[in-house]
N, C-alpha and C positions, 0 to 999 in steps of 0.2 A: 505493499500500500504505499501512497505518497506520504512524504514527511509532514510534519506539523506546520501548518502556515502561522507565523508569528505575526502578531499585529503591532505595527509601528507606532509611533506617536501621531503620525499625520492619520492613520486610520482610526485610532482612537479619538481623534478630534472630530472626524466625520461621524464616530457614533454619538459623541455629545451634541452634535447639529440636530439629532432627532430629540434631544431633551429641549431645545430652543422650539422645536416645532411642537412638542407637547405644550409647552408653555404657552404658545401662541394660540392653539386650539382651545385649552382652558380658559384663557382670557376671553375670547370669542364667545364661549358658551356661558360665561358669566358666574362660574363656579367658584372663582376666588380661592384657589389653592395653590396658586404659583409659589408662595413660601414654603408650603410643605413640600413641593415637588423639588425645589432648588435645595432645601435642607437635606432631603432624604438622598438625593444624588450625591452631595459633598459627603454627608456621613458615609454612605455605601462605599464611595471611592476611597475615602480615607481608611475605613475599617478594613476593606478587602486588601487595600495596598500593604496595610500593616501586617495583616494576617498572613498574605503571602510572603514576606520577608520572614517572618517568625517561623512559617511551615518550611521553608527553604532550609533554614538553620536546623530545625528539628529532624528534617529528613536526612541531612547530611550527617548529623550527630545523633542517631537514635539512642534513647534510654528509657527504661522502665518507668523512672520515676517522673521524668518530664512528660511521658505519654499520658500516664495515669492523672497526673497534676493537671494537665491541660483538659482532659475529659471531665476531672472534677470540677474544674472552672466552669465548664459548658454545662455542667449539671446545676451548679449554684445560679448561674446567670438564667436558665430556663425556668428554675423554680421561682426565682426573684421576679423575673418577668410576670409570671401567672399571679403571684400573690400580690404584686403591685397593681395589677388589672383589676383584682377583686378586693382590695384592702378593706373597703367599707361595706362589703355585701356579705362577708362571711366572717365567723367568730374566730378565736385563737385556736380553738381544738380542731377545726376544720382546717386551718392553715397547716397545722402540723401533719393532719393526715394527708394533704397534698404532698407537702415536701418529702414526706417518707415514702409514699406511694410511688411519687415520679422518680425517686431516687433507687429505690428497689426494683421497680419495673422495668425502667430503661436499662439499668447496669447488668440485670440478669439477661436481658435480650441481647446486650452488647456482647457479652461474654459467650452466650451461646453461639451467637452468628459467627464470631470470629474464631472461636476454638473448635466448634464442631462443624459448622457448614464451610467457612472459608479455609480454616486451619493454617492461619498465618504463620511464617517463619522468617524471622524470630518471632515469639509470640507477642512481643510488644511492638511490632513493626507499626511506626506512627502512619505509614502510607496507607494502610488498611484501616487501623483504629481510629484515626482522627475523622476522616470523611464519612465512614459508616457510622460511628457514633453520632456524629452532627446530624445525619438523616433520621437516625432512631430517635433521639432526644428532641430535635425540633418538630417532628410530626406528632410525637407524644405530647408535647407542650401545647400543640394546637388542639389536639383531641381532647386534653384535659381541659383546656380553656372552654371549649364548646359544651362539655358536659357540666362544668360548674356553672357557667351562665344559665343553662336550661334549668338545672336544679334549683339554684337559688331563686330564679324567677318565678317558677312555679311552686316552690315552697311558700312564696309570697302570696301569689295570685290564687293558689287553690288552699290556702290556709284552713279556711271555713270547713271545706270538703274533709281535709285530714283531720280536724278536730271532731268533725262529726263520726268519722270512722272510729275515732277512739274512744268516743262516748259510746258507740254501739258494741264495744269490746274488742275491737280490733287492736293487733299489736302495732308499734310503730312501723315494722317492716312491712306489714300487710297494708297499714294505712297509706304508705307512700310508694308501694309496689309500682303503681302505674307511672309516677313521676320518674322513679329511678330508670324503669325500662325505657320511657322515652327520652331520657337524658342520655343513656348509654346508646340509643339509637342515633341520636343527633351527633354524637362524638365519633362514631364509626363511618356514618353515612359518606361524608367527603372521601375517605379513603377507598371506599368501595366504589363509589363513582368513578374515582381516578382510575382504578385498576381496570374498570369496563371499557375505558376509552383507550387504554394504551395500546399502542401497536396499529391502530386504526385510524383514530381520529388524532392522536398526536404521539410523539416520540418523548419519553420522560427525559429528565435532565441528566440524571447519571449515565443512561444509555447514550445520549447525545454527546455528552463529554468524552466518553470512552471512544466512541467511534470517530470523533474530531482529533483525538490524541493518537489514532492509528490503530487502535484494538479492533480485532475481527469482530464483525456485527453480531456473530454467534456467540462469542464470548461475552460481548456486552449484553446481550438478551438474557444470557444465563444469569448474571450478576443482577440485571434488573429485576428479573423475576424473583430471585431469592432476597433481595432487599425489599421489594413490595410486600412479600409474605411477612419478612421481618417486622417491617413498618406496621402492617395490620396487626401482627400479633402484639407488638409493644403497645399500640395504641389500645387494644383490648384489655391487656393486663393492667396498665396504669389506670384506664378509666374505671375498670370493674372494682379496683381497690379503693379509688378514690370516692366512688359512689356506695359501695358496701359499707365503707367505714365512715363516710363523709355524712351520710344522712343521720347517722346516730348521734352527731354533735347538734342536731336541731331539737333533741329531746333532753330533758333533765332525768336525774336518777330516779324519779317517779313515773318516768315514761310519759311525762306530759310536754307538749309541744312548748319550745321556748319562745317568748313573745319578744 
């Protein structure tokens, strides 16, 4: 296959011309999001540039402490992002549940995927550990955010329904069963829909990146299938843990709904 086409500074400038075009379109549409678009592009450029140089150093000098340290930082940032988003909508106990569930769920999936499926050598190889961990953690963060949003909103909207079920003798688990089920569905549906369209409607990012780097499409497909199964499993594990332990934080020791 042909070698990789490196993008020069001039080519990157042409890429940023597209940003100018989007700003013009946004202004014409009267949305007033020009500032957000500019800031997001600047942050993206700086963050990815810094990350690129860090990864070059890590790939050249691999070390288990550095690899796991970086993954730990990724976990912390993912958990912090979720908690910050819902800081005024959930209680402290629920926040602890989210942190523990995300860490255990994603870390278990990462270790299984890399040690059992990919079988990296050396076992701490950052070239595999870091990008795969990023995809699993990132998608888990999205899934958890969706399930928390759905759960917190419906526990407020359907409070009277839940209390009515409790007065009729239902346990907290039974009273919120429908809410938990619909929250779980809202968390995993985007991933399932994404899997349904892959290969026919669009080529996913990981597969596209590998093909552009010169990897055989067959190998790229194998990795993409495996990572999507890993992503779905990770999202399911983390959201199930969050929901099945999180709903309990809405009730006190007397099994009454907390107001």
